[in-house]
N, C-alpha and C positions, 0 to 999 in steps of 0.2 A: 504494500500500500504506500502511496506517495505521501510523504510528509516533508515539511520544510527542513527538518533536521537531516533527513536522509539526503535531500538535495545538497545541503551545505557539506555534508560528509563526502558526497561524490565529487563535488567541485574541489574540495580540499585534497582528496586522494589524487585526482587528476593533476592538480598543480604540483604536488609533491613528486609524482612520477615524471612530470616535465622537468622539474629541477634536477632530478637524478640523471635524465638523459642529457641535459645541458652540462652537468658536471662530468659526465663520462665522455661525450663526444665533442663538446664545445658548441657555442652558440652559432657560429658561422656554418660548421658542418651540419648541425641539426637543421638550420634554415635551408641549406642547399639540398639536403635529403628530402625534406618536406616539399620543397619546390619541384624537384625532379619527380616526386611521386605523383604529381598532377598529370604527368605525361603517359600514364597507362600501366606501368608495371605493377602497381598496387592492385589494380583491377584484376589482373591475371592471377596474382598471388592469392587474393581472396576467393577466387573461383575454384582453386585446387582443393582436393580432399586428401586425407591422410594416405600416404603410400602412392599417390599418383605422381608420375614423372612426365615432365615436358619433353617431347621428342623434337618438336619444331615450333618456333614462335615467329609468326610472320607479321612484320610491320608493313606499312604502306611504302611504296617506292618513293625515292627522292624526287621523282617527276612531279608529284603533287605539291611539293614545296616551292615550285617555281613561281607561282602567283604570289604567295606570301612573301617570298624573297624580293620580288619586284615592288610590292607594297611597302616593305620595310625600307628599301632603297629610296623610294619616293618620299617616305616620311623623313628620312635623314636629310635628303636634299632640301626639303622645306624647312627643317630645323636650322640648317646652315644658312639658308637664305633669309630667315626671319630678321636677324639684326640689321640687314641692309635694306629693309623696307620701312616705309614711313610708319611712325608710331600709331597713327590713327587707324591704319588698316593692317597692322602687324598681327592682330589676333586671327586674321583669316588663314595665313599659312601655318600659324601655330595650331589652330584647331584642326586644319587638314593633316598636319603631322601627327597629332594625337590620335585622330581617327584612323589613319593608315597604320600606325604602330599598334593600336588596339586591335584592328582587323588582323594584323599579322599574328599577334599572340593568340587570339581566339581561334583563327583558322588552323594554326599550327597545333594547338591543343586538340582540336577536333580530329585532325589527321593522325596525330601520334597516339591518341587514345583508342583508335580503332585497330584492334589486333585480332588476328586469327591464330589459334593455338591448336596444335596437334599433340595429344598425350598418348599414353600407351593403351587407353581404353575408349577415348572419345575425341571429338573435335568440337571446339566451341569458339564463339566470337563475342567480344565485349567491345562496346563503343558508346559514345555519348559524353557530353560535358555537363550540362545542367540536368538533362534527363538521361539516366543510365539505362542501357539495354543489354541484355544477354541472350544468347541462343546457343544451344548445344545439340549434338546428335552422336549417338553411339557409332563406333567404327563399323560394327557388324551390320548396321542398317544402311550403309552406303552401297548403292547399286552401280552407279555410273559416275565417272569423273571426266569432265570436259575441260581441256586446257585451251585457252585462247591467247594467242600472242600477236596482237596487231603489229603492222609493219613499223609504225612510229614508236612502239614500245620495245621492239626487239633490240635496237642499239643499247637500251638501258637494261637489258636482260630481265624485263618485267612482263607481266601479262595478267590474265584473269583465270579464275577457277569457277566452274559450275558443278556443284555437287547435287546429285539426284538420288532420291530414295522413293519408297512406295507412296509416301504422303504427297498430296497435291500441293500443299502450302507448307513451307518450312522456314524457320528463321535463318538457318545456315544453308544458303544456296549460292548466291552470287558473292564471291570473294574477289574484289577488284583491286587492280594496281598493287600486286605483290611481287617482290623479286623472286626470280627463278621458280615459276609455278610448276614447271615440269618436274623439278626435284621434289617439290612438296607433294605432287600427285604420286610420285614413285614411293615416297615414304608412307603415304596413306595406304597405297596398294599393298606394300609389304606388311604393314600392321594388320590390314584386313585379312590377308592370307594367314598370318600367324594366329589371329583370333578365331578364324574358322577352321584351323587345322589343315589347310591346304598345303602349307609349306613343309609339313612333316614328311621326311623321306619314307618311302615304302620299305617295309621290312624285307630283307632278302631271304629267299628260301634257301635252306641248306642244300648243298649239292649232293646228289645221290651218287654213291660209288658206282663206277662202271662195272657191270657184270663181266666176269671172265669167261671168254668163250672156251668150249671144250677143246678146240684145236689150237688154242693160244699157246705159244712156247712158254715153258716154265722159266726160262732165263733169256737174256738178251743175246742169244746165239743165232747164228744163221739157221733159217728154217730149211730143213731138207725133207726129202720124201720119207726117209726112215723115221725122222722125228715126228712128222705129221701123222703117220700111221702107227706110232709107238712100236716101231720095229728097231730093235737094238741088237 
């Protein structure tokens, strides 16, 4: 049951744990760790269960960062040009720079937090910034995998994956703009064969001994007519 005392105790415990982390790692390292956790690896870590191992973790290709990079460059240009503009209109390039840099940060977070993960038992995808979304599917349910590599993504070794199963609608279907999609498809295929037992080698039957013919010589000597008819 919620009580004000329990709330105060929870806040106090959280503050004490935060002080312990600061004393152990330092304030700058703790801030950097929390900042980098916004980019998606904490979403993947929370999705894993005990004993589950990550086989492949696919982030988006660097191609998608081209537009945010151009926006960041434009924002920096506006910031540099702001001191050389009249004071009464200097707020215009300043506002434009803030808008472009904010767009760069938000778009980069959206791209980096969208991750496709292959584990030893399932595939799942996590994405979203303000609204978080998750979708998963067992390895054994995968029926078909389609690899698409458009001509303009091939120089960047990137492409798309289309995962099909018996369901008509699924959350994990179109995995777009990932590096080396053929290698990811090969990993999924190997895990699926291992899960279904198709990769187990067939047991070899023991070889039967070759029966000895009655007229077979008893030793490795030349066969003569006398030996063939047991005439000695």
